[in-house]
C-alpha positions in Angstrom: 26.0 6.4 -24.9 24.0 9.1 -23.2 24.4 10.3 -19.6 21.2 8.4 -18.8 22.8 5.2 -20.1 26.0 5.6 -18.1 26.3 3.2 -15.2 26.0 5.0 -11.9 28.7 4.8 -9.3 28.1 2.1 -6.7 28.3 3.6 -3.2 27.1 0.7 -1.0 28.3 -2.8 -1.5 27.6 -5.9 0.5 29.2 -9.2 -0.6 28.3 -12.4 1.1 28.0 -10.6 4.4 27.5 -12.6 7.6 27.0 -11.6 11.3 26.9 -14.0 14.2 26.0 -13.4 17.8 27.0 -15.1 21.0 25.9 -18.7 21.0 26.5 -19.1 17.3 23.2 -17.5 16.1 23.8 -16.2 12.6 21.5 -13.2 12.1 22.9 -12.4 8.6 23.7 -15.3 6.4 25.5 -14.4 3.2 23.7 -11.2 2.1 24.8 -9.5 -1.1 23.5 -6.4 -2.8 24.7 -3.0 -4.2 23.2 0.5 -4.2 24.0 3.1 -6.8 24.6 6.8 -6.1 21.3 8.6 -5.9 19.3 5.4 -5.6 16.8 4.5 -2.8 17.2 0.9 -1.8 14.6 -0.6 0.7 15.5 -3.5 2.9 12.4 -5.3 4.0 11.6 -8.4 6.1 9.6 -9.7 9.0 10.7 -9.1 12.6 14.0 -11.0 13.2 14.8 -11.2 9.4 18.2 -9.5 9.9 17.5 -6.1 8.5 18.8 -4.0 11.4 21.9 -6.3 11.8 22.7 -5.8 8.1 22.3 -2.0 8.3 24.5 -1.8 11.4 27.3 -3.5 9.4 26.9 -0.9 6.6 26.9 1.9 9.2 30.2 0.6 10.5 28.9 0.0 14.0 30.4 -3.5 14.0 32.6 -5.7 11.9 31.1 -8.5 9.8 32.0 -12.1 10.7 32.3 -12.9 7.0 32.1 -11.2 3.6 32.9 -7.7 2.6 31.2 -4.3 3.2 32.1 -1.0 1.4 30.4 2.4 1.7 31.7 5.2 -0.6 34.6 2.9 -1.4 35.8 2.4 2.1 35.3 -0.2 4.9 32.9 1.6 7.2 34.3 -0.1 10.3 38.1 0.0 9.9 38.0 3.3 7.9 35.3 4.9 10.0 37.0 8.3 10.0 36.7 8.5 6.2 33.1 7.3 6.0 31.3 8.8 9.1 31.5 12.5 8.0 29.8 11.6 4.7 26.9 9.6 6.0 23.7 10.3 8.0 22.2 7.7 10.3 18.6 7.7 11.6 18.3 4.9 14.2 15.0 3.4 15.4 15.3 5.4 18.5 17.6 8.4 19.2 17.6 8.6 23.0 17.8 12.3 23.5 18.4 14.1 26.8 14.8 14.8 27.8 15.4 18.2 29.4 16.9 19.8 26.3 14.8 21.7 23.8 14.7 20.7 20.2 17.0 23.6 19.3 19.5 22.7 22.1 19.5 19.1 21.0 20.3 19.9 17.4 22.9 22.5 18.5 24.6 19.9 20.7 24.7 17.4 17.8 25.9 20.1 15.4 29.0 20.6 17.6 30.0 17.0 16.8 29.2 17.3 13.1 31.6 18.9 10.5 30.1 21.2 8.0 26.7 21.0 9.6 23.6 22.9 8.4 22.3 25.8 10.5 20.2 24.6 13.4 17.1 26.5 12.2 17.4 25.0 8.7 17.6 21.5 10.1 14.5 22.0 12.1 12.6 23.6 9.2 13.5 20.7 6.9 11.6 18.3 9.1 8.7 20.6 10.1 9.8 21.3 13.7 10.7 25.0 13.5 7.5 25.9 15.4 8.5 23.4 18.2 12.1 24.6 18.5 11.8 25.8 22.1 9.9 22.7 23.3 11.7 20.2 25.5 12.3 16.8 24.1 10.2 15.2 26.8 7.2 17.3 25.7 7.5 16.3 22.1 5.2 13.6 20.8 6.6 10.3 19.5 6.2 11.4 15.9 7.9 14.7 16.7 10.9 12.9 18.2 11.2 10.9 15.0 11.3 14.1 13.1 14.1 15.3 15.4 15.9 12.0 14.8 15.7 12.8 11.0 16.9 16.4 11.5 20.1 15.1 13.2 20.7 12.6 10.5 20.5 15.4 7.9 22.7 17.8 9.8 25.9 17.0 7.9 24.4 17.1 4.4 25.1 13.3 4.0 25.9 11.7 0.7 24.5 8.4 2.0 21.5 8.4 4.4 20.5 5.3 6.4 16.9 5.4 7.5 15.8 2.7 10.0 12.0 2.8 10.3 11.9 6.6 9.8 8.1 7.1 9.9 7.2 4.9 12.9 4.9 6.9 15.1 4.1 9.6 12.5 0.5 10.3 11.5 -0.5 10.1 7.8 0.4 13.7 7.1 3.8 13.5 8.8 4.5 10.3 6.9 3.7 11.9 3.5 5.8 15.0 4.5 8.7 12.7 5.2 8.3 10.9 1.9 8.4 14.2 0.1 11.6 15.3 1.9 13.3 12.0 1.1 12.4 12.4 -2.6 13.9 15.9 -2.6 17.1 14.6 -1.0 17.3 12.0 -3.7 16.8 14.6 -6.4 19.8 16.4 -4.9 21.9 13.2 -5.3 21.6 11.6 -1.8 21.7 7.8 -1.7 19.2 6.3 0.7 19.1 2.9 2.3 15.7 2.4 4.0 14.2 -0.2 6.3 10.5 0.0 7.0 7.5 -2.1 8.0 5.2 0.1 5.9 5.2 -1.7 2.6 3.3 1.2 1.0 6.2 3.4 1.9 8.7 1.1 0.2 6.5 0.7 -2.9 6.2 4.5 -3.2 9.8 5.4 -2.5 12.1 2.6 -3.5 13.9 2.3 -6.8 14.9 -1.2 -5.8 14.3 -3.4 -2.8 15.2 -6.7 -1.2 13.1 -8.9 1.1 15.0 -10.7 3.8 13.9 -13.8 5.7 15.9 -15.6 8.4 19.1 -13.7 7.5 18.9 -14.2 3.8 17.6 -12.2 0.8 14.8 -14.3 -0.7 13.9 -11.9 -3.5 15.2 -8.5 -4.9 14.4 -6.1 -7.8 12.3 -3.1 -8.5 8.9 -3.0 -6.8 7.3 -3.8 -10.2 9.6 -6.8 -10.7 8.8 -8.2 -7.3 5.1 -7.8 -7.6 5.0 -9.0 -11.3 5.9 -12.5 -10.0 2.5 -12.6 -8.2 -0.9 -12.8 -9.9 -3.3 -9.9 -10.1 -6.8 -10.4 -8.7 -10.4 -9.7 -9.8 -13.1 -9.7 -7.1 -16.8 -9.4 -7.5 -20.2 -10.7 -6.2 -22.6 -12.6 -8.4 -26.4 -12.3 -8.2 -27.8 -14.9 -5.9 -29.5 -16.7 -8.8 -26.3 -17.0 -10.8 -24.0 -19.9 -9.7 -20.2 -19.5 -10.0 -20.2 -22.6 -12.2 -21.6 -20.5 -15.1 -18.3 -18.5 -15.3 -15.9 -19.4 -18.1 -13.8 -22.3 -17.0 -10.5 -20.7 -18.1 -10.9 -17.9 -15.5 -10.4 -20.6 -12.8 -12.5 -18.7 -10.3 -12.5 -19.5 -6.6 -16.0 -18.8 -5.2 -17.3 -18.6 -1.7 -21.0 -18.3 -1.9 -21.8 -15.4 -4.2 -18.3 -13.8 -3.7 -15.8 -14.7 -6.4 -12.0 -14.1 -6.6 -10.0 -14.7 -9.8 -6.2 -14.8 -9.7 -4.5 -14.2 -13.0 -1.2 -13.2 -14.6 -3.1 -11.6 -17.5 -5.3 -9.0 -15.9 -6.4 -7.2 -19.0 -7.3 -10.3 -20.9 -9.1 -12.0 -18.0 -11.0 -8.9 -17.1 -12.0 -8.4 -20.8 -13.3 -12.0 -20.9 -15.2 -11.6 -17.7 -16.9 -8.4 -18.8 -17.7 -9.9 -22.2 -19.3 -12.9 -20.5 -21.3 -10.7 -18.1 -22.6 -8.6 -20.9 -23.6 -11.5 -23.1 -25.2 -13.3 -20.1 -27.0 -10.2 -18.8 -25.3 -10.6 -15.4 -24.4 -7.6 -13.2 -21.1 -8.0 -11.3 -21.5 -6.3 -8.0 -18.6 -4.7 -6.1 -16.2 -5.3 -9.0 -12.6 -4.7 -8.1 -9.6 -5.5 -10.3 -6.0 -4.7 -9.4 -2.4 -5.8 -9.9 -0.6 -7.5 -7.0 0.6 -5.1 -4.3 3.9 -5.2 -2.6 2.1 -6.2 0.6 0.6 -9.3 -1.1 4.0 -10.2 -2.6 5.7 -9.7 0.8 3.2 -11.9 2.6 3.3 -14.6 -0.1 7.1 -14.6 0.0 7.3 -14.8 3.8 4.7 -17.6 3.8 6.6 -19.6 1.1 9.9 -19.1 2.8 8.5 -20.3 6.1 6.9 -23.4 4.5 10.1 -24.5 2.9 12.2 -24.4 6.0 13.2 -27.7 7.5 11.0 -28.8 10.4 13.1 -30.2 13.2 12.4 -33.9 14.1 11.5 -34.3 17.8 
């Protein structure tokens, strides 16, 4: 067995985890998953799906009402002193003192962090070195998110929790953050990510899970999740060519001259379509063929889950 074949150490474990709030509302209803060392695991879901409640249990901010949680082999709530120095947490909003500068904010946080990075290094990592003397209240929303990330990275964490890390960032800032996260992974950092940007999860995640109403409805690699959804071929036919002339086995759905074909065999279907077009002398305008995206899979899963929920009888 080579080193690549060796099973990696599991550093995050959630087993049948549950969390209830006052009034009996169960935000997390029996969630189970594991994350290996050095892996990036994305937890996705619609608003109210239970993502943040699940992450708070993993971070040790509260005790689960059922099930078992382990981070780096310890209970993050009852053994917080063993876990906290080894993890980094980036919350959705940091809530910094507005009158402090970026440097003063990081320095203050470093005083509470054992083995912290130098302040300048932390700011450089997230691209804020040039804004080090600017007060927090004068930073943009995206810059404050970068400052959040700098604080999460201060202690050189083995496990990093990122809750919506790129909200408020422009396209360049988002890409820079992605590259930083990839470098951290290469250095062995384990990352658990929640995000509403499905492109972000598709680009970064080794594995992911999609939650709905407190449960995981699907999980796997991004390719595994999207493979369960059909690819699509879109094009426009000339006005004098009806969609009825298309080969029947392509099962085209046409709206006027616009046609969309859904298929689990993209290459074969596309080859058949192009062969028919060539033999028939038909030009296919605006031809676009692509595999299912994570966004399409996510929307289909959310819609299916909502449709299968029991409708209360009035």
